C-alpha positions in Angstrom: 110.3 77.5 70.6 113.9 78.2 71.5 114.4 77.6 75.2 117.0 75.9 77.4 114.6 75.4 80.3 111.5 73.2 80.2 109.7 71.7 83.2 106.4 70.2 84.2 104.5 71.6 87.2 103.4 68.0 88.1 105.1 65.3 86.0 102.8 62.5 87.2 99.5 64.3 86.5 97.4 62.9 83.7 97.1 65.4 80.8 93.5 66.0 79.8 91.8 68.3 77.3 91.4 68.0 73.6 92.8 71.3 72.5 96.3 72.8 73.1 96.9 76.3 74.4 100.2 78.3 74.4 100.0 80.8 77.3 102.5 83.6 77.0 103.2 85.7 80.1 106.4 87.4 81.2 105.8 86.5 84.8 103.4 84.8 87.2 105.3 85.6 90.3 103.9 87.7 93.1 103.4 90.5 93.8 101.5 92.4 91.2 97.8 92.2 90.3 98.5 91.5 86.6 100.6 88.4 87.5 97.8 87.2 89.9 95.3 87.6 87.1 97.5 85.6 84.7 97.7 82.8 87.3 94.0 82.6 87.6 93.5 82.9 83.9 95.9 80.0 83.5 94.0 77.9 86.0 90.7 78.6 84.2 92.1 77.5 80.8 93.7 74.3 82.2 90.3 72.9 83.1 89.4 72.3 79.4 92.7 72.5 77.6 96.3 71.2 77.5 98.4 74.2 78.4 102.0 75.2 77.8 103.3 78.3 79.7 106.1 80.4 78.2 107.6 82.9 80.6 110.6 85.2 80.8 112.2 83.2 83.5 111.3 79.9 85.3 108.6 80.3 87.9 108.0 78.9 91.4 104.6 77.3 91.0 104.1 76.5 94.7 105.0 80.0 95.7 102.4 81.3 93.2 99.8 79.0 94.7 100.6 80.0 98.2 100.4 83.8 97.4 97.4 83.8 95.0 95.4 80.8 96.2 95.6 79.0 92.9 96.2 75.3 92.6 98.6 75.2 89.6 100.9 72.7 91.2 98.1 70.1 91.0 97.8 70.6 87.3 99.9 69.1 84.5 101.5 72.3 83.0 104.4 72.3 80.6 106.5 75.3 81.5 109.1 76.9 79.3 111.2 80.0 79.6 113.6 82.3 77.6 117.2 80.9 77.4 119.4 82.0 80.2 122.0 83.7 78.0 119.3 86.0 76.6 118.0 86.9 80.0 121.4 87.6 81.4 122.2 89.9 78.4 119.1 91.9 78.8 119.1 92.0 82.6 122.6 93.3 82.7 121.0 96.7 81.8 119.9 98.2 85.2 116.4 99.2 83.9 113.1 97.4 83.9 112.9 97.2 80.0 109.4 95.5 80.3 108.5 96.3 76.7 111.8 94.9 75.3 111.4 91.7 77.4 107.9 91.2 76.2 109.0 91.7 72.6 111.8 89.1 72.9 109.4 86.6 74.6 106.8 87.0 71.8 109.4 86.7 69.1 110.7 83.4 70.5 107.1 82.1 71.2 106.1 82.8 67.5 108.2 79.8 66.4 106.0 77.5 68.4 102.6 79.0 67.8 101.7 76.9 64.7 101.7 73.8 66.9 99.0 75.1 69.2 95.2 75.4 68.7 95.0 78.6 70.7 97.4 81.3 71.8 96.7 83.5 74.8 98.4 86.3 76.6 97.5 88.4 79.7 100.2 91.0 78.9 98.4 93.7 76.9 98.5 93.9 73.1 100.0 91.1 71.3 100.7 90.5 67.6 100.7 86.7 67.5 100.9 86.6 63.7 97.4 85.0 63.9 94.3 85.5 66.0 94.3 84.7 69.7 93.2 86.1 73.0 94.8 89.1 74.7 94.0 90.6 78.1 94.8 94.3 78.2 95.5 96.0 81.6 96.5 99.3 79.8 97.5 99.7 76.1 101.3 99.2 76.1 101.5 101.0 72.8 99.7 104.2 73.9 102.1 107.0 73.4 102.8 109.3 75.2 102.4 107.3 78.3 100.3 108.6 81.2 102.2 110.7 83.7 101.7 108.1 86.4 103.7 105.5 84.4 106.7 107.8 83.9 109.9 107.2 85.9 113.1 109.2 86.2 114.9 107.4 83.3 112.0 108.4 80.9 113.2 112.0 81.2 116.7 111.4 79.9 117.1 113.1 76.5 116.3 110.8 73.6 116.2 107.7 75.8 112.5 106.9 75.5 112.4 107.6 71.8 115.4 105.3 71.2 113.9 102.6 73.4 110.6 102.7 71.5 112.5 102.6 68.2 114.4 99.5 69.2 111.3 97.7 70.5 109.3 98.6 67.4 112.0 97.4 65.0 112.5 94.2 67.0 108.8 93.3 67.3 106.5 95.8 65.4 102.9 95.8 66.5 100.1 97.3 64.5 96.5 98.1 65.4 95.4 95.9 62.5 97.3 92.9 63.9 96.2 93.3 67.6 92.6 93.8 66.6 92.5 90.3 65.0 92.6 89.0 68.6 89.6 88.6 70.9 90.4 91.5 73.3 89.5 91.5 77.0 90.2 94.6 79.2 90.2 95.1 82.9 87.7 98.0 83.0 85.5 100.1 80.8 88.0 102.9 81.3 90.8 100.8 79.9 88.5 99.8 77.1 88.2 103.4 76.1 92.0 103.8 76.2 92.3 100.8 74.0 89.8 102.1 71.5 91.6 105.5 71.5 94.9 103.7 70.6 93.8 100.9 68.4 90.1 101.0 67.7 88.6 97.6 67.9 85.9 96.1 70.1 87.3 95.2 73.5 85.1 93.6 76.2 85.4 94.2 79.9 86.1 91.3 82.1 87.0 92.6 85.5 90.0 91.0 87.3 89.2 88.4 90.0 89.0 89.0 93.7 89.2 85.7 95.5 86.8 85.3 98.3 87.4 84.0 101.8 87.1 87.3 103.8 85.8 86.8 107.3 82.2 87.9 107.8 82.6 90.5 110.6 79.5 92.5 111.4 79.7 96.3 110.8 79.2 97.1 114.5 82.2 94.8 115.5 84.6 96.5 113.0 87.1 99.1 114.0 86.4 102.7 112.8 89.7 102.6 111.0 91.1 102.8 107.5 93.1 100.4 105.4 95.2 101.2 102.3 96.8 98.5 100.2 99.6 98.5 97.6 103.3 98.6 97.1 105.0 101.5 98.7 105.7 103.4 95.5 105.3 106.9 94.3 102.4 106.2 91.9 100.3 104.8 94.8 100.5 108.3 96.5 100.7 107.4 100.1 101.3 111.1 100.8 97.7 111.9 99.8 96.4 109.0 102.0 98.2 110.3 105.1 97.2 113.9 104.3 93.5 113.1 103.9 93.4 111.1 107.1 95.2 113.8 109.1 92.4 116.1 108.0 89.8 113.5 109.1 91.6 113.1 112.5 91.0 116.8 113.3 87.3 115.8 113.7 87.7 112.1 114.6 91.0 111.9 116.5 90.5 108.2 117.2 90.8 107.3 113.5 93.6 104.8 112.8 95.3 103.8 109.5 96.7 100.4 108.5 99.2 100.7 105.6 99.6 97.3 104.0 102.0 96.7 101.2 105.3 95.5 99.7 108.5 97.4 100.3 110.4 99.1 97.4 113.5 101.1 97.5 114.7 104.7 96.9 113.9 108.1 98.2 110.1 107.9 98.1 110.0 104.7 100.1 112.3 106.1 102.7 110.3 109.3 103.0 107.0 107.5 103.4 108.6 105.2 106.1 109.7 108.4 107.9 106.2 109.8 107.7 104.7 106.6 109.1 107.3 106.4 111.9 106.5 110.0 112.9 102.8 109.0 113.2 103.2 105.7 114.9 100.5 106.5 117.4 97.9 106.2 114.6 99.5 104.5 111.6 100.4 100.8 111.7 102.7 99.4 109.0 102.3 95.9 107.6 104.9 94.8 105.1 104.8 91.5 103.1 101.7 90.4 105.0 100.5 86.8 104.3 97.3 86.9 102.3 95.2 85.1 104.9 96.2 87.6 107.6 95.6 90.4 105.1 92.0 89.3 104.5 91.3 89.3 108.2 92.8 92.7 108.7 90.7 94.3 106.0 87.5 92.7 107.3 88.2 93.9 110.8 88.1 97.6 109.7 85.3 99.7 108.2 86.9 101.9 105.7 89.3 101.7 102.7 91.2 104.6 101.0 93.0 104.5 97.6 94.9 107.4 96.2 96.5 106.3 92.9 95.6 108.5 89.9 94.8 106.8 86.5 94.4 103.5 88.2 93.6 101.0 85.4 91.3 98.9 87.5 92.3 98.9 91.2 92.7 95.5 92.9 93.2 97.1 96.2 89.8 99.0 96.3 88.1 95.9 94.8 89.5 93.7 97.6 88.4 96.2 100.3 84.9 96.5 98.8 84.7 92.7 98.6 85.6 92.5 102.3 82.7 94.8 103.1 84.6 98.1 103.6 83.3 101.5 102.4 86.0 102.6 100.0 87.0 106.0 98.7 89.0 106.3 95.4 90.4 109.1 93.2 88.1 110.5 90.5 89.7 108.9 87.4 90.6 105.5 86.0 88.8 102.2 86.2 88.6 102.4 90.0 85.5 104.6 89.8 83.6 101.6 88.4 84.3 99.6 91.5 82.3 102.2 93.6 79.7 102.5 90.9 80.6 106.1 90.1 79.0 107.2 93.4 80.1 110.8 94.0 80.2 110.3 97.7 83.1 107.8 97.3 85.1 109.7 94.7 87.5 112.6 95.4 89.9 114.8 93.5 91.9 116.6 96.2 92.9 116.2 99.8 90.3 118.7 100.9 87.5 117.0 99.0 88.6 113.6 100.3 88.4 114.9 103.9 85.0 116.4 103.5 83.5 113.4 101.7 84.8 110.9 104.3 83.5 113.0 107.2 80.1 113.3 105.5 79.8 109.5 105.4 81.4 108.8 108.8 78.9 111.1 110.5 75.8 109.7 108.7 74.8 106.1 109.6 72.1 106.0 107.0 74.6 106.9 104.3 76.9 104.2 105.5 74.1 101.6 105.3 73.2 102.7 101.8 76.7 102.7 100.5 77.5 99.3 102.0 74.4 97.9 100.3 75.4 99.5 97.0 79.0 98.1 97.2 77.7 94.6 98.2 75.6 94.6 95.1 78.6 95.5 92.9 81.2 93.1 94.2 79.9 90.0 92.4 81.2 91.6 89.2 84.7 91.0 90.6 84.1 87.5 91.8 86.7 84.8 91.0 84.0 82.5 89.6 82.7 85.1 87.2 86.3 85.8 85.9 87.0 82.1 85.4 83.8 81.6 83.5 84.5 84.6 81.3 88.0 83.3 80.4 86.5 79.9 79.5 83.8 81.6 77.4 86.4 83.7 75.6 88.5 80.6 74.8 85.5 78.7 73.5 84.4 81.7 71.4 87.9 82.2 69.9 88.2 78.5 69.0 84.8 78.6 67.4 85.9 81.7 65.4 89.0 79.9 64.2 86.9 76.9 63.1 84.2 78.9 61.4 84.4 81.0 58.2 81.6 83.2 59.6 83.7 84.3 62.6 80.8 84.5 65.2 81.1 87.2 67.8 82.1 86.7 71.4 79.0 86.4 73.4 80.1 87.1 77.0 77.4 89.3 78.6 78.5 92.9 78.0 78.2 95.5 80.7 77.1 99.1 80.2 79.8 101.6 81.1 79.7 102.4 84.8 77.6 99.4 85.7 
C-alpha cells in the first residue's frame, strides 16, 4: 500500500485476533450517517480480527469516539491514508469528487490486499479484485443518479459524462466483480436499487442507532416536533416548515426544534431566514452534542422528516428509537422504519398536515402507533448491527476457505418487516 502516513490508534494496546482485515473507507469523521456506520462496523470487526484502516486522509480517532460513542481509541488499529501529494492534487479542484477519491483509494489499497485475510468496505460497491464484504448505502454506479443526489455542477454541459468516463477508466467496476462480494445494504429499498443496477443477492442489515435515550413518559413530553439533519436542500426543511405551519392553524401551540449541522450557500441562508422569521415557534440547534441531542429528542413527542428518496433515514430511526411518533415521505427506505403504516407516510404538504392532525387528535391512535414503533426499533439496535457485521465476516471467511462457498446465514427479513 503506497502511503506516507501510518499511525496506530493505541500503540501500547496488545493486538489480538487470528485473522487480518483491511478496512477501506474514505472517511470516518463526523458528521454523516455513513461515516458513523463505518466507525461501528470497524469496532465490530476489531473484536475478533486484527484490523488495518485505509482512509483518504488521517482521522481523529478520539473525535470520532466522542461524536459517535465508539471506543476505537482503546483498540489497536493500524491506520493508513492516501499520500499527501495525491490528496492535495485532487482537492485543488473545488468539487466533492467523491467517486474519484474512492477510485484512487481503492486503486492504492489493491496493492496491499493480498496480505490480508479479508477486505471490507462500507463505501458502496467495490471491485476488490477478489471477494470481500461491501456495505451499500446506495449504488454508486446507478446511472442516471436520483434527482435528490444532483447538484448544480452536474448540470454543466458534458461535465458529468466526462467525470464518469475518467472514474471508469481509472477504476472500472463491473457488476460481475462487485457481485463476488458479500453485499449488505441499509434497507430493502436500497437492496431493490442494487438489484436493478447489478443483480446479485444483497442482504439488509439496518444501520445502527445507539441507545441511551432518556426514558421520558409520554405525558411528560412536550407536544412539539423535532427534525434532524444537515441544513441542506435535499433534506427539504421548506416542507417541514410548511407542514407545521398548517398544523399550527389547528394547534397554535405546536413548536419545532430544528437540529442539524450548518452548510453554506443560498439554501442555508434562506432556511435560516425562514427560521428567524418564525422564532416564536421554531428553535434552532446547530452542532448539538450528541448527549444533549438525545435528551432533546426524548423530551418531545413527534418527529418529522421530509427528504425524498432517503436511502434509510438515520434521523427518523433515531427519533423512533427515542419514543417519538415519526412522519416520513412516501418513498425510500425510511418507510421501513415506520413499518409502511399509511398514517405515518405522506406525499405532499397537504397530506402531511392532515395525517399529523388525525394522529394528534386521537389518543388511541397515538398509543397504537407508539407500540408499533417500539416493536420495530430493535431492528435498528446497535447490538443487532454489530452481531450482523461479525456474522458476515465469519461467513465470508468461511466462503473463502471452502470450495462449496456456503451462503451467508444472517436471518433475512421480509420486505417491509
